[in-house]
C-alpha positions as CSV (number, residue, x, y, z in Angstrom):
1,M,3.4,16.0,9.2
2,N,7.0,14.7,9.1
3,I,8.0,11.5,7.3
4,V,11.2,10.0,6.1
5,L,11.0,9.7,2.3
6,N,13.7,7.6,0.6
7,G,16.0,8.2,3.6
8,E,15.4,12.0,3.7
9,P,13.2,13.8,6.3
10,K,10.3,15.6,4.6
11,D,7.7,17.9,6.0
12,F,4.2,18.2,4.7
13,E,1.5,20.7,5.8
14,T,-1.3,18.0,6.1
15,T,-1.8,14.3,6.3
16,L,-1.6,12.6,2.9
17,S,-2.5,9.3,1.5
18,L,0.2,7.4,-0.4
19,Q,-1.5,8.3,-3.7
20,Q,-1.6,12.0,-2.7
21,L,2.1,11.9,-1.9
22,L,2.9,10.4,-5.3
23,D,0.6,13.1,-7.0
24,Q,2.5,15.9,-5.1
25,L,5.8,14.5,-6.2
26,Q,4.5,14.1,-9.8
27,I,5.3,10.4,-9.8
28,P,3.0,8.1,-11.8
29,A,1.8,5.3,-9.6
30,G,2.0,2.7,-12.4
31,R,5.8,2.8,-12.6
32,V,6.7,2.5,-8.9
33,A,6.6,0.2,-5.9
34,C,6.0,1.8,-2.5
35,E,6.9,0.6,0.9
36,V,5.6,2.1,4.2
37,N,7.4,1.1,7.4
38,L,9.0,-1.9,5.7
39,K,5.7,-3.2,4.3
40,I,5.1,-3.2,0.5
41,I,1.7,-1.6,-0.3
42,K,-0.4,-2.9,-3.2
43,R,-1.0,-0.2,-5.8
44,A,-4.8,-0.6,-5.4
45,L,-4.4,0.5,-1.7
46,Y,-2.4,3.7,-2.4
47,P,-5.5,6.0,-2.2
48,G,-6.6,4.5,1.2
49,T,-3.2,4.3,2.8
50,L,-2.9,7.3,5.1
51,L,0.6,8.3,6.1
52,K,1.2,9.2,9.7
53,E,3.7,11.3,11.6
54,G,7.1,9.6,11.5
55,D,6.3,7.0,8.8
56,T,9.2,5.8,6.7
57,V,8.3,5.7,3.0
58,E,10.4,4.2,0.2
59,I,9.4,4.8,-3.4
60,I,11.2,2.6,-5.9
61,Q,10.9,3.3,-9.6
62,A,11.2,0.6,-12.2
63,I,13.7,1.5,-14.9
64,G,14.0,-0.6,-18.1
65,G,17.1,-1.1,-20.0
66,G,19.2,-3.6,-21.8
């Protein structure tokens, strides 16, 4: 499956949910916001949001500072 992840083409061997993608990338879901095809996905829906061939995914990580 090919997707565009944060502007870069990425290839995965199998279909993934948004949660599985985060797990593979070792990104904790609690610290990010995710957008699939320009639609923000609620964190509770990550496990049930299946990515499809050609999807565009943006993962935005919150960074604190002062």
